[in-house]
N, CA and C atoms as an extended XYZ file, in Angstrom:
333
Properties=species:S:1:pos:R:3:atomname:S:1:resname:S:1:resid:I:1 pbc="F F F"
N       122.725      189.129       16.297 N   MET     1
C       122.932      188.263       17.423 CA  MET     1
C       124.001      187.230       17.084 C   MET     1
N       125.024      187.085       17.914 N   GLY     2
C       126.139      186.175       17.679 CA  GLY     2
C       125.859      184.770       18.195 C   GLY     2
N       126.782      183.876       17.951 N   PRO     3
C       126.602      182.490       18.405 CA  PRO     3
C       126.573      182.412       19.929 C   PRO     3
N       125.792      181.442       20.405 N   VAL     4
C       125.659      181.248       21.854 CA  VAL     4
C       126.842      180.413       22.320 C   VAL     4
N       127.520      180.887       23.323 N   GLU     5
C       128.672      180.199       23.880 CA  GLU     5
C       128.190      179.159       24.873 C   GLU     5
N       128.518      177.854       24.592 N   VAL     6
C       128.146      176.764       25.490 CA  VAL     6
C       129.278      176.600       26.496 C   VAL     6
N       128.940      176.561       27.779 N   PRO     7
C       129.983      176.407       28.794 CA  PRO     7
C       130.807      175.141       28.554 C   PRO     7
N       132.072      175.182       28.883 N   LEU     8
C       133.010      174.089       28.685 CA  LEU     8
C       132.526      172.801       29.353 C   LEU     8
N       131.969      172.891       30.548 N   SER     9
C       131.520      171.697       31.265 CA  SER     9
C       130.389      171.005       30.512 C   SER     9
N       129.483      171.766       29.903 N   GLU    10
C       128.382      171.164       29.134 CA  GLU    10
C       128.915      170.529       27.853 C   GLU    10
N       129.892      171.174       27.211 N   ARG    11
C       130.475      170.598       25.998 CA  ARG    11
C       131.172      169.275       26.316 C   ARG    11
N       131.856      169.245       27.452 N   ARG    12
C       132.568      168.017       27.850 CA  ARG    12
C       131.563      166.907       28.143 C   ARG    12
N       130.464      167.214       28.796 N   GLN    13
C       129.434      166.223       29.080 CA  GLN    13
C       128.863      165.669       27.769 C   GLN    13
N       128.627      166.563       26.811 N   GLU    14
C       128.084      166.142       25.518 CA  GLU    14
C       129.095      165.240       24.793 C   GLU    14
N       130.369      165.609       24.815 N   GLU    15
C       131.407      164.795       24.181 CA  GLU    15
C       131.484      163.413       24.834 C   GLU    15
N       131.422      163.389       26.166 N   GLU    16
C       131.465      162.108       26.882 CA  GLU    16
C       130.262      161.243       26.532 C   GLU    16
N       129.108      161.866       26.393 N   TYR    17
C       127.887      161.138       26.024 CA  TYR    17
C       128.066      160.475       24.651 C   TYR    17
N       128.503      161.243       23.660 N   PHE    18
C       128.661      160.691       22.320 CA  PHE    18
C       129.799      159.673       22.258 C   PHE    18
N       130.855      159.872       23.033 N   GLU    19
C       131.935      158.885       23.106 CA  GLU    19
C       131.404      157.566       23.676 C   GLU    19
N       130.566      157.659       24.710 N   ARG    20
C       129.985      156.465       25.317 CA  ARG    20
C       129.078      155.737       24.325 C   ARG    20
N       128.249      156.496       23.613 N   ILE    21
C       127.358      155.903       22.606 CA  ILE    21
C       128.183      155.198       21.530 C   ILE    21
N       129.232      155.853       21.033 N   ASP    22
C       130.097      155.251       20.015 CA  ASP    22
C       130.771      153.987       20.546 C   ASP    22
N       131.261      154.039       21.787 N   ARG    23
C       131.932      152.892       22.397 CA  ARG    23
C       130.967      151.708       22.517 C   ARG    23
N       129.720      151.983       22.950 N   GLU    24
C       128.716      150.921       23.084 CA  GLU    24
C       128.383      150.298       21.729 C   GLU    24
N       128.260      151.140       20.690 N   LYS    25
C       127.980      150.632       19.349 CA  LYS    25
C       129.130      149.752       18.861 C   LYS    25
N       130.360      150.208       19.100 N   LYS    26
C       131.533      149.437       18.674 CA  LYS    26
C       131.605      148.104       19.417 C   LYS    26
N       131.293      148.105       20.708 N   GLU    27
C       131.325      146.867       21.490 CA  GLU    27
C       130.278      145.870       20.984 C   GLU    27
N       129.075      146.373       20.664 N   LYS    28
C       128.023      145.502       20.128 CA  LYS    28
C       128.429      144.932       18.785 C   LYS    28
N       128.991      145.778       17.932 N   LEU    29
C       129.427      145.328       16.613 CA  LEU    29
C       130.543      144.294       16.738 C   LEU    29
N       131.494      144.550       17.642 N   LYS    30
C       132.597      143.607       17.848 CA  LYS    30
C       132.069      142.266       18.345 C   LYS    30
N       131.127      142.285       19.274 N   ALA    31
C       130.549      141.037       19.786 CA  ALA    31
C       129.854      140.272       18.663 C   ALA    31
N       129.134      140.989       17.818 N   LYS    32
C       128.435      140.349       16.703 CA  LYS    32
C       129.436      139.744       15.725 C   LYS    32
N       130.502      140.484       15.415 N   LEU    33
C       131.534      139.978       14.505 CA  LEU    33
C       132.267      138.786       15.104 C   LEU    33
N       132.572      138.845       16.395 N   ASP    34
C       133.236      137.727       17.067 CA  ASP    34
C       132.378      136.473       17.002 C   ASP    34
N       131.080      136.632       17.219 N   GLU    35
C       130.155      135.501       17.146 CA  GLU    35
C       130.129      134.921       15.737 C   GLU    35
N       130.066      135.777       14.745 N   GLN    36
C       130.057      135.323       13.354 CA  GLN    36
C       131.372      134.638       12.994 C   GLN    36
N       132.496      135.217       13.449 N   ASN    37
C       133.802      134.616       13.176 CA  ASN    37
C       133.911      133.237       13.799 C   ASN    37
N       133.411      133.081       15.015 N   GLN    38
C       133.439      131.777       15.680 CA  GLN    38
C       132.597      130.786       14.896 C   GLN    38
N       131.437      131.203       14.467 N   SER    39
C       130.563      130.341       13.672 CA  SER    39
C       131.247      129.952       12.365 C   SER    39
N       131.903      130.913       11.718 N   ASP    40
C       132.626      130.636       10.471 CA  ASP    40
C       133.783      129.664       10.708 C   ASP    40
N       134.510      129.829       11.832 N   ARG    41
C       135.622      128.928       12.150 CA  ARG    41
C       135.127      127.501       12.350 C   ARG    41
N       134.025      127.358       13.074 N   VAL    42
C       133.466      126.028       13.322 CA  VAL    42
C       133.068      125.376       12.001 C   VAL    42
N       132.414      126.133       11.147 N   GLU    43
C       131.986      125.600        9.847 CA  GLU    43
C       133.188      125.228        8.991 C   GLU    43
N       134.226      126.066        8.989 N   MET    44
C       135.425      125.783        8.206 CA  MET    44
C       136.125      124.521        8.719 C   MET    44
N       136.246      124.401       10.046 N   GLU    45
C       136.872      123.208       10.620 CA  GLU    45
C       136.080      121.956       10.262 C   GLU    45
N       134.771      122.072       10.299 N   LYS    46
C       133.925      120.929        9.944 CA  LYS    46
C       134.182      120.531        8.496 C   LYS    46
N       134.234      121.524        7.594 N   GLU    47
C       134.487      121.221        6.187 CA  GLU    47
C       135.859      120.588        5.989 C   GLU    47
N       136.866      121.108        6.678 N   LEU    48
C       138.225      120.585        6.521 CA  LEU    48
C       138.372      119.163        7.057 C   LEU    48
N       137.656      118.852        8.134 N   HIS    49
C       137.856      117.574        8.816 CA  HIS    49
C       136.739      116.565        8.597 C   HIS    49
N       135.705      116.951        7.876 N   TRP    50
C       134.549      116.062        7.703 CA  TRP    50
C       134.980      114.766        7.047 C   TRP    50
N       134.697      113.694        7.721 N   HIS    51
C       134.968      112.332        7.251 CA  HIS    51
C       136.461      112.090        7.031 C   HIS    51
N       137.305      112.729        7.805 N   LYS    52
C       138.753      112.539        7.729 CA  LYS    52
C       139.229      111.793        8.965 C   LYS    52
N       140.239      110.986        8.790 N   CYS    53
C       140.831      110.244        9.902 CA  CYS    53
C       141.572      111.206       10.821 C   CYS    53
N       141.356      111.055       12.109 N   GLY    54
C       142.034      111.898       13.083 CA  GLY    54
C       143.493      111.529       13.284 C   GLY    54
N       143.899      110.361       12.826 N   LYS    55
C       145.289      109.927       12.988 CA  LYS    55
C       146.148      110.280       11.784 C   LYS    55
N       145.637      109.971       10.569 N   CYS    56
C       146.496      110.154        9.389 CA  CYS    56
C       145.916      111.114        8.351 C   CYS    56
N       144.660      111.529        8.514 N   GLY    57
C       144.063      112.498        7.611 CA  GLY    57
C       143.412      111.924        6.364 C   GLY    57
N       143.451      110.606        6.191 N   ALA    58
C       142.825      109.994        5.016 CA  ALA    58
C       141.302      110.104        5.107 C   ALA    58
N       140.648      109.948        3.963 N   ASP    59
C       139.187      109.934        3.939 CA  ASP    59
C       138.691      108.640        4.579 C   ASP    59
N       137.748      108.782        5.496 N   MET    60
C       137.180      107.619        6.169 CA  MET    60
C       136.188      106.933        5.234 C   MET    60
N       136.047      105.625        5.409 N   GLU    61
C       135.068      104.846        4.662 CA  GLU    61
C       134.019      104.356        5.639 C   GLU    61
N       132.751      104.456        5.245 N   THR    62
C       131.664      103.985        6.089 CA  THR    62
C       131.476      102.495        5.847 C   THR    62
N       131.497      101.727        6.937 N   LYS    63
C       131.320      100.271        6.870 CA  LYS    63
C       130.166       99.891        7.783 C   LYS    63
N       129.458       98.865        7.414 N   LEU    64
C       128.397       98.320        8.247 CA  LEU    64
C       129.001       97.212        9.095 C   LEU    64
N       128.939       97.364       10.419 N   PHE    65
C       129.483       96.374       11.336 CA  PHE    65
C       128.415       96.039       12.364 C   PHE    65
N       127.930       94.803       12.313 N   ARG    66
C       126.873       94.342       13.226 CA  ARG    66
C       125.669       95.284       13.220 C   ARG    66
N       125.315       95.758       12.041 N   GLY    67
C       124.140       96.619       11.897 CA  GLY    67
C       124.374       98.078       12.239 C   GLY    67
N       125.593       98.449       12.546 N   ILE    68
C       125.935       99.830       12.914 CA  ILE    68
C       126.893      100.373       11.866 C   ILE    68
N       126.606      101.585       11.369 N   GLU    69
C       127.529      102.231       10.440 CA  GLU    69
C       128.653      102.885       11.233 C   GLU    69
N       129.871      102.441       10.969 N   ILE    70
C       131.047      103.034       11.600 CA  ILE    70
C       131.978      103.516       10.498 C   ILE    70
N       132.877      104.417       10.831 N   GLU    71
C       133.850      104.917        9.871 CA  GLU    71
C       135.184      104.248       10.153 C   GLU    71
N       135.800      103.737        9.079 N   VAL    72
C       137.081      103.046        9.182 CA  VAL    72
C       138.054      103.710        8.212 C   VAL    72
N       139.267      103.935        8.689 N   CYS    73
C       140.294      104.527        7.837 CA  CYS    73
C       140.951      103.411        7.018 C   CYS    73
N       140.919      103.547        5.684 N   PRO    74
C       141.533      102.512        4.853 CA  PRO    74
C       143.063      102.531        4.910 C   PRO    74
N       143.632      103.645        5.363 N   ARG    75
C       145.092      103.768        5.405 CA  ARG    75
C       145.677      103.202        6.691 C   ARG    75
N       145.158      103.633        7.845 N   CYS    76
C       145.785      103.213        9.108 CA  CYS    76
C       144.895      102.292        9.951 C   CYS    76
N       143.627      102.129        9.551 N   GLY    77
C       142.738      101.217       10.267 CA  GLY    77
C       142.023      101.819       11.471 C   GLY    77
N       142.196      103.114       11.704 N   ALA    78
C       141.514      103.752       12.833 CA  ALA    78
C       139.997      103.643       12.642 C   ALA    78
N       139.283      103.576       13.753 N   VAL    79
C       137.828      103.440       13.708 CA  VAL    79
C       137.214      104.643       14.411 C   VAL    79
N       136.189      105.219       13.800 N   LEU    80
C       135.468      106.345       14.383 CA  LEU    80
C       134.018      105.937       14.547 C   LEU    80
N       133.506      106.106       15.754 N   MET    81
C       132.101      105.795       16.013 CA  MET    81
C       131.413      107.034       16.546 C   MET    81
N       130.167      107.196       16.162 N   ASP    82
C       129.362      108.298       16.660 CA  ASP    82
C       128.907      107.997       18.082 C   ASP    82
N       128.406      109.019       18.753 N   ALA    83
C       127.935      108.867       20.130 CA  ALA    83
C       126.902      107.738       20.207 C   ALA    83
N       127.088      106.849       21.159 N   GLY    84
C       126.146      105.765       21.404 CA  GLY    84
C       126.417      104.497       20.622 C   GLY    84
N       127.258      104.564       19.597 N   GLU    85
C       127.498      103.368       18.789 CA  GLU    85
C       128.299      102.307       19.538 C   GLU    85
N       129.260      102.712       20.336 N   LEU    86
C       130.027      101.736       21.118 CA  LEU    86
C       129.109      100.966       22.056 C   LEU    86
N       128.190      101.671       22.705 N   GLU    87
C       127.250      101.011       23.610 CA  GLU    87
C       126.359      100.028       22.855 C   GLU    87
N       125.929      100.408       21.645 N   LYS    88
C       125.100       99.517       20.837 CA  LYS    88
C       125.861       98.253       20.466 C   LYS    88
N       127.134       98.406       20.123 N   LEU    89
C       127.937       97.246       19.726 CA  LEU    89
C       128.323       96.376       20.917 C   LEU    89
N       128.655       97.010       22.033 N   ALA    90
C       129.151       96.263       23.188 CA  ALA    90
C       128.029       95.712       24.054 C   ALA    90
N       126.843       96.268       23.941 N   GLY    91
C       125.751       95.831       24.798 CA  GLY    91
C       125.815       96.532       26.141 C   GLY    91
N       125.062       96.013       27.088 N   GLU    92
C       125.010       96.623       28.415 CA  GLU    92
C       126.353       96.486       29.109 C   GLU    92
N       126.824       97.575       29.686 N   ASP    93
C       128.137       97.605       30.328 CA  ASP    93
C       127.962       97.462       31.835 C   ASP    93
N       128.119       96.261       32.321 N   ARG    94
C       127.977       96.023       33.761 CA  ARG    94
C       129.263       96.339       34.525 C   ARG    94
N       130.379       96.370       33.835 N   SER    95
C       131.663       96.583       34.514 CA  SER    95
C       132.010       98.057       34.670 C   SER    95
N       131.365       98.923       33.921 N   GLY    96
C       131.705      100.350       33.961 CA  GLY    96
C       132.815      100.719       32.997 C   GLY    96
N       133.258       99.756       32.187 N   PHE    97
C       134.355       99.993       31.257 CA  PHE    97
C       134.030      101.108       30.267 C   PHE    97
N       132.861      101.054       29.654 N   ILE    98
C       132.490      102.061       28.651 CA  ILE    98
C       132.358      103.436       29.297 C   ILE    98
N       131.772      103.489       30.490 N   ASN    99
C       131.678      104.780       31.186 CA  ASN    99
C       133.067      105.312       31.522 C   ASN    99
N       133.997      104.409       31.823 N   GLY   100
C       135.371      104.828       32.078 CA  GLY   100
C       136.009      105.435       30.848 C   GLY   100
N       135.767      104.809       29.695 N   ILE   101
C       136.293      105.359       28.440 CA  ILE   101
C       135.652      106.709       28.150 C   ILE   101
N       134.335      106.788       28.336 N   ARG   102
C       133.628      108.050       28.096 CA  ARG   102
C       134.183      109.146       29.003 C   ARG   102
N       134.407      108.837       30.271 N   ALA   103
C       134.929      109.830       31.213 CA  ALA   103
C       136.332      110.281       30.814 C   ALA   103
N       137.114      109.350       30.273 N   MET   104
C       138.478      109.678       29.872 CA  MET   104
C       138.483      110.716       28.744 C   MET   104
N       137.492      110.664       27.844 N   PHE   105
C       137.465      111.566       26.710 CA  PHE   105
C       136.552      112.768       26.911 C   PHE   105
N       135.820      112.819       27.995 N   SER   106
C       134.870      113.914       28.172 CA  SER   106
C       135.494      115.174       28.766 C   SER   106
N       136.699      115.090       29.255 N   GLY   107
C       137.346      116.278       29.797 CA  GLY   107
C       137.021      116.492       31.262 C   GLY   107
N       137.596      117.534       31.849 N   PRO   108
C       137.447      117.770       33.293 CA  PRO   108
C       136.047      118.117       33.736 C   PRO   108
N       135.229      118.704       32.833 N   SER   109
C       133.895      119.115       33.247 CA  SER   109
C       132.905      117.973       33.179 C   SER   109
N       133.309      116.841       32.549 N   GLY   110
C       132.421      115.713       32.430 CA  GLY   110
C       131.404      115.871       31.328 C   GLY   110
N       131.631      116.832       30.410 N   SER   111
C       130.681      117.058       29.319 CA  SER   111
C       131.006      116.226       28.112 C   SER   111
C-alpha cells in the first residue's frame, strides 16, 4: 500500500493553520519582549538620572528646608522637589498659583 495523497486544498488549509499558530506565538513573544524592553529602558533611565540635576547633570544634594527634604544642585542652584513638597512649603494656595504651575507641567491630559 502506497502513501495516501492528501488533496491540495487540505494541505493548504493545514499550512495556513500552522502559519497562523506560528504568527500568534511570534506576536505574543514580541509583545512580551517589548514589555520587558520598556521596563528595562525605564530602569536604565532611572539609574542614569537618579539624583542628577535636570539642568546641568551634577549630583543633587539633599537639604532640609523648613522641615522638608529637597534636592539642590551645588553647581547651578536648581531645586528639585517631590510631589506635594511645594504645597507643604507654600501652605494653602488661595490664589490658584500652585495649581497653575502644576497644570503647566502636567501636560495636555492633565495627568
